[in-house]
C-alpha positions in Angstrom: 114.3 96.4 86.4 111.0 96.8 84.6 108.9 95.1 87.2 110.0 97.6 89.9 109.2 100.5 87.6 105.7 99.1 86.9 105.3 98.3 90.6 106.1 101.9 91.6 103.7 103.3 88.9 101.0 100.9 90.1 101.4 102.1 93.8 101.2 105.7 92.7 98.1 105.1 90.6 96.5 103.3 93.5 97.3 106.1 95.9 95.8 108.7 93.5 92.9 106.4 92.6 93.9 106.7 88.9 91.7 104.0 87.5 93.4 103.8 84.1 96.8 103.7 85.7 95.7 100.9 88.1 94.2 98.9 85.2 97.3 99.4 83.0 100.0 98.6 85.6 98.1 95.9 87.4 97.6 94.1 84.1 101.3 94.4 83.2 102.4 93.2 86.7 100.0 90.2 86.8 101.4 88.8 83.5 105.0 89.3 84.7 106.5 86.0 85.7 108.7 87.7 88.3 105.8 89.1 90.4 105.9 88.2 94.1 103.0 86.7 95.9 102.9 89.7 98.3 102.7 92.1 95.4 99.9 90.1 93.8 98.0 90.2 97.1 98.3 94.0 97.2 97.1 94.3 93.6 94.2 91.9 94.3 93.1 94.0 97.3 93.3 97.2 95.3 91.3 95.7 92.4 88.7 93.9 94.5 88.0 97.0 96.6 87.0 98.8 93.4 85.4 96.1 91.3 81.9 96.9 92.4 82.2 100.6 91.4 84.3 99.8 88.3 82.9 96.7 86.6 85.8 96.8 84.1 88.0 95.4 86.9 86.0 92.1 86.9 88.1 90.4 84.2 91.4 91.6 85.9 90.1 90.3 89.2 89.6 86.9 87.7 93.0 86.9 86.1 94.6 87.8 89.5 92.6 85.1 91.3 93.9 82.5 88.8 97.5 83.8 89.0 97.3 83.5 92.8 96.1 80.0 92.6 98.9 79.2 90.1 101.5 80.6 92.5 100.0 78.7 95.5 99.9 75.3 93.7 101.9 72.4 95.2 105.0 71.7 93.1 106.3 68.2 92.5 109.6 67.4 94.2 112.1 64.6 93.8 110.6 61.3 94.8 107.0 62.6 94.7 104.2 61.4 92.5 104.3 64.8 90.6 101.7 66.4 92.9 99.1 63.8 92.0 97.1 62.2 94.8 97.4 58.5 95.0 94.4 56.4 96.0 95.7 53.2 97.5 
């Protein structure tokens, strides 16, 4: 599966501090709809630990933050108001 291949390449780039590899594979993984929250958290940690030294990671850091918020959002369920708060 392509996500697993990209994940392994990201981990290898992270281990070797390969900035271009981290940027490339983190970007590919973040936009993959099958990424798991745990993987996203590992990517976020790797990017945020380097963002001060490598300003080019700033945009990717923001994308990861928003993706994480998207994955953590409450989803509507049967009988709910669709995730909207009701003010009675």
